[in-house]
Every structure is written in C-alpha cells, then in structure tokens.
C-alpha positions in Angstrom: 79.3 136.7 140.8 80.0 139.7 138.5 77.3 141.8 137.0 77.4 139.9 133.7 77.0 136.6 135.4 74.1 137.8 137.6 70.6 137.2 136.3 69.3 140.4 134.6 65.7 141.6 134.4 64.9 143.8 131.4 63.0 147.0 132.3 62.3 150.5 131.0 64.8 153.2 131.7 64.2 156.9 131.7 66.6 159.0 129.6 69.7 159.6 131.7 70.9 163.0 132.6 74.3 164.4 131.7 75.8 163.1 135.0 74.5 159.5 134.3 75.8 159.1 130.7 78.7 156.9 131.7 76.5 154.6 133.8 74.0 154.5 130.9 76.6 153.3 128.5 77.8 150.6 130.9 74.2 149.5 131.4 73.6 149.3 127.6 76.7 147.1 127.3 75.4 144.7 130.0 72.0 144.6 128.3 73.5 143.8 125.0 75.7 141.0 126.4 72.8 139.5 128.3 70.7 139.4 125.1 67.5 140.7 126.5 67.0 144.0 124.7 63.8 144.5 122.7 63.9 142.8 119.3 66.7 140.4 120.2 67.3 137.4 117.9 67.1 133.6 118.4 67.7 132.3 121.9 71.2 131.2 122.8 71.9 127.5 123.2 74.4 127.0 125.9 76.6 123.9 126.3 74.0 122.2 128.5 71.0 123.1 126.3 69.3 120.4 124.2 68.8 121.4 120.6 65.5 120.6 119.0 65.6 117.1 117.4 65.7 116.9 113.6 62.5 115.6 112.1 62.8 112.1 110.8 62.1 111.4 107.2 59.3 109.2 105.9 59.7 105.5 106.8 59.0 102.7 104.4 56.4 100.3 105.7 57.0 96.6 104.7 53.4 95.7 105.4 51.0 98.2 103.6 47.4 97.7 104.3 46.0 98.4 100.8 47.3 98.3 97.2 46.3 100.0 93.9 47.9 98.5 90.7 48.7 100.7 87.7 50.1 99.8 84.3 49.4 97.8 81.2 48.3 94.3 80.0 50.9 92.5 82.2 49.2 93.8 85.4 45.7 92.8 84.2 46.9 89.3 83.3 46.2 89.5 79.6 46.4 86.1 77.9 47.3 84.4 81.1 44.0 82.5 81.4 42.2 82.6 78.0 43.1 83.9 74.6 42.8 87.6 73.9 41.3 88.4 77.3 42.2 90.1 80.5 42.5 87.8 83.5 42.9 90.1 86.6 42.4 87.2 89.0 45.9 86.0 88.2 47.5 89.5 88.3 50.9 89.5 90.1 49.7 92.7 91.9 46.1 92.2 92.9 45.1 88.7 91.8 43.0 86.4 93.9 44.2 83.0 92.5 46.3 81.2 95.2 48.5 79.7 92.4 49.9 83.1 91.7 49.9 84.3 95.3 49.8 88.0 94.4 51.1 90.9 96.4 47.6 91.6 97.6 47.2 88.1 98.9 50.6 88.3 100.7 50.4 91.8 102.2 46.7 92.8 102.6 44.4 91.3 105.2 41.3 91.7 103.1 42.4 91.9 99.4 38.8 92.0 98.1 38.1 95.3 99.8 41.6 96.8 100.0 43.1 96.2 96.6 42.2 97.8 93.2 43.5 97.3 89.7 43.5 100.2 87.3 45.9 98.9 84.7 44.7 98.7 81.1 45.8 96.5 78.2 47.6 98.6 75.7 48.4 101.5 78.1 51.3 103.8 77.4 53.2 106.0 79.9 51.0 109.0 78.7 48.0 107.3 80.3 49.5 106.8 83.8 48.2 110.1 85.2 44.6 109.1 84.5 45.2 105.8 86.3 46.7 107.7 89.3 43.6 109.9 89.4 41.3 106.8 89.6 43.4 105.1 92.2 43.8 108.2 94.4 40.1 108.0 95.4 40.8 105.0 97.5 43.9 106.5 99.2 46.0 103.3 98.9 49.0 102.8 101.2 50.9 101.2 98.2 50.8 101.9 94.5 52.4 99.5 92.1 53.5 100.7 88.6 54.6 98.4 85.7 54.4 100.3 82.4 56.5 101.0 79.4 56.5 97.8 77.3 53.9 99.3 75.0 56.0 102.5 74.5 58.7 100.3 73.0 56.5 97.6 71.4 55.3 99.6 68.4 54.9 98.6 64.8 58.4 100.0 64.1 61.3 101.5 66.0 60.5 104.9 64.7 57.1 104.8 66.4 58.6 104.1 69.9 58.0 106.8 72.6 61.2 109.0 72.8 63.1 108.5 76.0 62.8 112.2 77.0 59.0 112.1 76.5 58.9 108.9 78.6 60.9 110.5 81.4 58.8 113.7 81.3 55.6 111.6 81.5 56.8 109.7 84.5 57.9 112.9 86.2 54.4 114.4 85.7 52.8 111.2 87.0 54.8 111.2 90.2 54.1 114.9 90.8 50.4 114.2 90.4 50.6 111.1 92.6 52.4 113.1 95.4 49.9 115.9 95.3 47.0 113.5 95.7 48.8 110.9 97.9 51.6 112.5 99.8 52.2 109.5 102.1 51.6 106.6 99.7 54.5 104.2 98.9 55.3 103.5 95.3 56.7 100.3 93.9 58.0 100.8 90.3 58.9 97.7 88.3 61.4 97.9 85.5 60.2 97.3 81.9 61.0 93.7 81.1 63.8 92.8 78.7 62.1 92.5 75.3 65.2 91.1 73.6 65.2 88.1 76.0 61.5 87.8 75.2 62.4 87.4 71.5 65.3 85.0 72.1 63.1 82.7 74.3 59.8 83.0 72.5 61.2 82.3 69.1 62.1 78.8 70.2 58.4 77.9 69.9 57.2 77.5 66.3 53.6 78.2 67.3 54.7 81.3 69.1 56.4 82.7 66.0 53.2 82.1 64.0 51.2 84.1 66.6 53.8 86.9 66.4 53.0 87.4 62.7 49.6 88.8 63.8 51.5 92.0 64.6 52.6 91.6 68.2 55.4 94.0 69.1 56.6 94.5 65.6 59.6 96.6 66.6 61.1 93.6 68.3 59.4 90.5 67.2 58.9 91.1 63.4 60.6 88.4 61.3 62.0 86.6 64.4 64.2 84.3 62.4 65.9 87.1 60.5 69.5 87.2 61.8 70.8 89.8 59.4 72.8 92.8 60.6 69.8 95.2 60.0 67.4 93.0 62.0 69.8 92.6 64.9 70.4 96.4 64.8 66.7 97.0 65.0 66.3 94.7 68.0 69.2 96.4 69.8 67.6 99.8 69.3 64.5 98.5 71.0 66.5 97.1 73.9 68.5 100.3 74.3 65.2 102.2 74.4 63.9 100.0 77.1 67.1 100.5 79.1 66.7 104.2 78.7 63.1 103.9 80.0 64.4 102.0 83.0 67.1 104.5 83.7 64.4 107.3 83.7 62.2 105.3 86.1 65.0 104.6 88.5 66.3 108.2 88.5 62.9 109.8 89.0 61.9 107.2 91.7 65.2 107.8 93.5 64.3 111.4 94.2 61.2 110.3 96.2 61.8 108.9 99.7 58.7 106.6 99.4 59.5 105.1 96.0 61.3 101.9 95.3 62.5 100.9 91.8 62.9 97.2 91.0 65.6 96.5 88.4 65.2 92.7 88.9 62.2 92.6 86.6 64.5 93.6 83.6 67.3 91.3 84.8 65.1 88.3 85.5 66.2 85.3 83.3 62.8 84.1 82.4 62.2 81.2 79.9 59.4 80.1 77.7 57.9 78.3 80.8 56.9 81.8 82.2 55.2 83.0 79.0 51.6 82.7 77.9 50.9 79.7 75.8 48.4 81.9 73.9 50.8 84.5 72.6 54.4 83.7 73.9 54.6 87.4 74.8 52.7 88.1 78.0 53.5 86.3 81.3 51.5 83.2 81.9 50.5 82.2 85.4 54.0 81.1 86.2 55.3 84.4 85.0 52.8 86.3 87.0 53.8 84.3 90.1 57.5 85.2 89.5 56.6 88.9 89.1 54.7 88.7 92.5 57.8 87.2 94.1 60.2 89.8 92.8 57.9 92.6 93.9 57.4 91.1 97.3 61.1 90.9 97.9 61.6 94.6 97.1 58.6 95.8 99.0 59.4 93.9 102.2 63.1 94.6 102.2 64.2 96.3 105.4 66.5 98.9 103.8 65.6 101.6 101.3 68.0 100.8 98.5 66.6 101.3 94.9 
C-alpha cells in the first residue's frame, strides 16, 4: 500500500526547519489528496458509497378523511329542492341525501362531523379567499372548488370579470390556501358550459319565461334571438368561460396536490339534469352527476390534470 492509499490521521505539525522543507511540501500534498485538511469541503462519495435518497414529492390520497366545499350556488344546491332556496342536503360535494350520493357520503366515514360547506349563492372568484379562511379552521384533507359561473353570468358581457382578474384572483386564493393548509388536497371543477345550458334550457317554454326574470343575462337574455349579434354575444360568454377554465387548469397544474376536472365543462348534460324551478342550476340529477365526475377525478390513481 502506498502512502496515499494508507489511512491518514490529521494532526498538528510544528513549522518545519530549513532541512525539512521538502518533506513538508510532500506531506502537504498527501494531506490535500486525502481531503482531511482543516476547512475541507463536502465528503467524497466513492463508487461504493450510497448517496442520500431524494425526498419524494407529496402523494395524492384517493380517500381523504374530511372535505370542505367552496364555491357558489351550484355547491349549495340552490333551486335543487325548492324554489329560490339553498338546499345543501343535495350538494354534490357535502350533501347528505342518498339520492345524490355526494363526495362526502362516498369518501368520508362520518360526513356529519368531517365535511363543511362554505359555498355561497352568488359568489364570485373575488370571494374565494374568504371562504378559504373559513374552511382552514377545520384543516380539511380535501377542499373542493367550483366557482366562476357568476363571473360570466352578468347582466351584460361588458360586466363579466376580465380573464386576467379571474386568474389573479385564483392565484391569490391558492397562495392563501397553501399558507394555511400546506398538505390539503384541492379538487377544482371547471366552470360549466353556459352555451350548452342555453341550448338545452331554451327547449322548455316555462324555462324561458323564468329566464326573463334576469337569470344570467349575458348568456340567456332573449333566448330565441338567433341573429348574428345575439350569437356573437353568447360566443363571447363561452370564450370567457373557456379562458376561466384555462386559468384554473394552469394555476392548479403548478400545485402538486391540486387536480383540475375539465369534464365538468365537457359533460353533455340535458334538461333532465337541470332544476325544474329555474332551468339554470343543477337539479338533484345534475348534482348526482357532478358528484360522480368529481369522485372519478379524486379517486383516480395517477395525477393527471
């Protein structure tokens, strides 16, 4: 074994005299090669040395133990049971009615104690941070978000929330959620296709009469008007909804514990899934379909968004 191969023990050396300078230089070289001089850098990993294992990222759990629901009138079951009233018992997210079979009923062992609904009828994206603050108190393992229809359903297209403001609002909301709930999973549903809502709901004469009361004027005003200007107006609303969904998907994709569900926009619902009170909100059948779509996304084994 040569001197370099032989184990070396670092020790103090007295300053060498003139006769020992050559030996001192050689000794310094050996010390440098052995890597045990004072202030040496990171330890050397030889061929047989195991490197520290990389930390695994957060893992999506397909069976969360508690749920907090955020959003607007869809999530509180507005007009699903009685006219002009919230009906949270049939909510797709936290409802207790077995006919809907909500997410809470499917996923949570004790929904009455471990699910909370902070959605509000008429809520806009700008109100989502306040809902997050209320839900964070419970430290839910899953938060569901379905919001944005009211940002597009205004009296006129000019009153719709700009796409940039909508994106900025969701970014702020996710930042607030992560500060308060760093390990909570987030399910984000796409804003439903309002143009399909118009095309299906207008088939019902009573529904069109109800729409005259001022429901979603940007899309549903004058439902039988098929002129170029009316069709152009409806397309603007649809494009704005698509821009909202793009923002939701892109922001969600940056978060390892967030899943965006595009199927809520793509779902080919009919009048059978709409409320018979306003032909706008989901009825009980619609709520059940929303619960099924969300369940599929949340319990999917992979993390595609």
